[in-house]
N, C-alpha and C positions, 0 to 999 in steps of 0.2 A: 693501167698506169697508176702508180702509187700516188696517193693524195698527201700533199704537204699539210700537216695539221696546223701549221702557223698561218696558212692562207684560208682556213675554213672559218667562216663568220660564226661568232658565238651568238646563240639565240637564247632568249629567256630573260627574265627580270629578277631583280633582287628578291621580290616577294616570293618567287618560286623556291628560294632557298631558306625561307623562314617558316617556322611552324604555324604562324598565324594565318588563318583563312580570311577572317573578317572581324570587324568590331562594330557593334550596333547597340544603342541604348545602354551603354555602360557594361556590356558583356563581350568578352573576348572569345572568339570561336577558333579552335585549332583545326587543322586539316583532316583530322579523323572524326570530327563531329563533337569532340569534347569541348567544354566551355569553362570559363572562369570569370569571377567577379573580383575586382581589386579594390581594397579599401586602404586609405592612408590614415595612419595613426599619428597623433601628436606624441611628444616625448616628455620624459621626466628627467630632471637633473639629479641622477641617482647619487652622485658624490656629495651633494649638499644635504642629503637626508641624514638623520641620525641613524645609529646602528639598529635601533629598534624599528624605525620606520623602514629601513632597507629590508630587514627580515620580514616585516609584515607585507611589504610590497612583493617580495619574491614568493612568499607563501600564497598570497592572493593570485598572483600570476600563474603559479603552478596549478592552483585550484581551477582557474578558468580553463587552462589547457586540458585538464583532466575531465572537465565537464562536457567537452565537445563529443558528440556521437557521430561526427563526420570529420573527414580530413581537412586540415588547413595548412597553408604554407606561409611561414613568416619570412619576409624578405627585408634585408637592410641594404639599401643602395647608397654607396658612397661616391661622391663626385667632387671634382675640384671646383671651388666656388670662384666666380669672377666678381671681384669687388671694384672693378674699374669705375662703375657708376658711383659707388660710394666715395671713392677717392676724388672723383671729379666734383661731387657735391661739396666735399670738404674744401677743395680748392676754390670753388665759387663762393662759399661762405667766408673763406679767408679774405678774398678780394673785396667782398662787400662790407666787411667789418671795419667800422670807423674807429673803434677803440684800439689803440696800439697794443695794449696788454692782451686783450682777448684775441687780436689778430695773431700775436706771437704764440699764444696757447694753441690756437687752431693749427698754425703752421707746424708747431712741434709735434702735435698729435698726428697730423697728416704724414709727417716724415717718419714717425714711429710705425704707422700702419704700412707705409710703403716699404720700409726696411724689413718689417715682419714678413710681408708677402714675398720679398726677394729671397729670404732665408728659409721660409717654410711654405708648404702648400696649405692653403686654407681649404679645409674639407667641409662638405655639407652632407649630412646623413639624413636619409628619408626612410621611414618605416612603413611597411605594407603588410597587410594580411590578405592572402589570396584564397578564395573558396572555390574549389573545383566542382565541375559537373562532368563526370566521366561519360564516355560513349557507352559504357555498360548500362547506365541508367536509361539509355535510349532503347534498351531491349536487345542489344547486340551481344553475341557470344564472343568472348575474347577481345572485346572492344578496347581501344587504347594501345594495342600492341604496335600499331603502325608508327606511333610517335614516341620516341624515347626521351624527349626533352620537355622541360616545362616552359611556360611562357616567358620566363626571364632568362632562358639559356642563351649564351653567346655562341653556341655551336650553330654554324650556318651550313648545314648539310642538306642536300636535296631530300625532300620527303615526298614519296609517291603514295599518296593517300587520297581517297575520294570520299566526299560526304555521303553518308548512308541515306540521308533524307534531305528534303529541301531545307534551305537555310531558315525560312520563316518558321517551319515546324520545330526545328532544333532550338532556335532562339526562344520560342514560346515555352517549350518544355524546360529549358535551362532556367528561364526567368521564374517559373513556378517553383522550381526546386531551390534556386539560390536566394530568392528574396527572404523566405523565413530564416535561413541561416544567416543572412546579412543582419536581419533585425536582432537575432540572438547575440551576434558578435558585438553589435553596437551597445546593446543593453549590458552585456557582461563587462566590456572594457570601460564603460562609463563609470562603473563602480570604482575603478582605479583612478578616476579623475582624468581619463584620456578622452580626447575628442576623436571620433571615428567618422571619416568622410568617404563616401563611395565615389570613385572616380568616374566621370562621365566619358562619353565617347571621345571628345576632342582631347581631354586630359590624358586618356589612355594612348591615343595616337602620339601625342607629344612625349609621353613617358617612354614608349618603346622606341621612338625615333632617337631620343637622347641616349638610350641604352645601347642601341646598335650603331649610333653615329656620334660617339662622345666627342671626337675631335672637331666635327663640323657643326655641332648643334648650335653654337653661338653665332654662326654665320647664316643660319637658316631660320625661317619662320613657318609656322603652321597656318595654312589658309583656312579661313572660316567659311569659305565657299566650297562646299563639298562637291560642287559640279566641276570644279577645276582641280588641277593636280594638288595634292595635299601639301606637298613640300615645295616651298618657293625660296629662292635665294634672297638674302638680305644684302648682298654685295652689289653696290652700284658701280657699273663700269665707268671708267674715267677716259674721256676722249683725249686724244693727243692734241 
């Protein structure tokens, strides 16, 4: 008897379609045993620099990249910024202001911001440096072939790969390899006046959830209790 595919229950979770296996102590493990450490960089307003300063900065940045004896991935993540809280704060300040002239100034500025948001998307850019620890470094031949995507990829294809060693062993080897590279990156980029901050476990979870769930990120929150589901809804049901 033929089986109707529309009546067959789908099994599996979203995690099975992502390349990420686990996140622990600020290290991301992929499903083939390779790992990565993610660092967030501050930014420089390049357009405000003089031509000589711009050339010096570009030259110094190129020198930093050429000094690495290990691969790195530079990621620029752009997202639409929600300024609802900022507008609400302006409205609250407007209502509390007793000076009529200042109240009008705040109202005018709030109207300008609201009109700007209606006509244009307000974008927020975040800059990251990713340092990888490949499965080849675990002593595997042909390691890394099972996963064709990086940790920031939006491709959600099923990945059939099994960890070659226990998680604890892989995390420890990755930590020993990644920490010296992390320290070198922090030292080099600090010469450009940039602040480098290594993302912790909770920050990484929030980052990847935001990347894979851009539309629903503002209505979800990340639980600080790792014994419960990581993602919880921020939407409060309204009774009739």
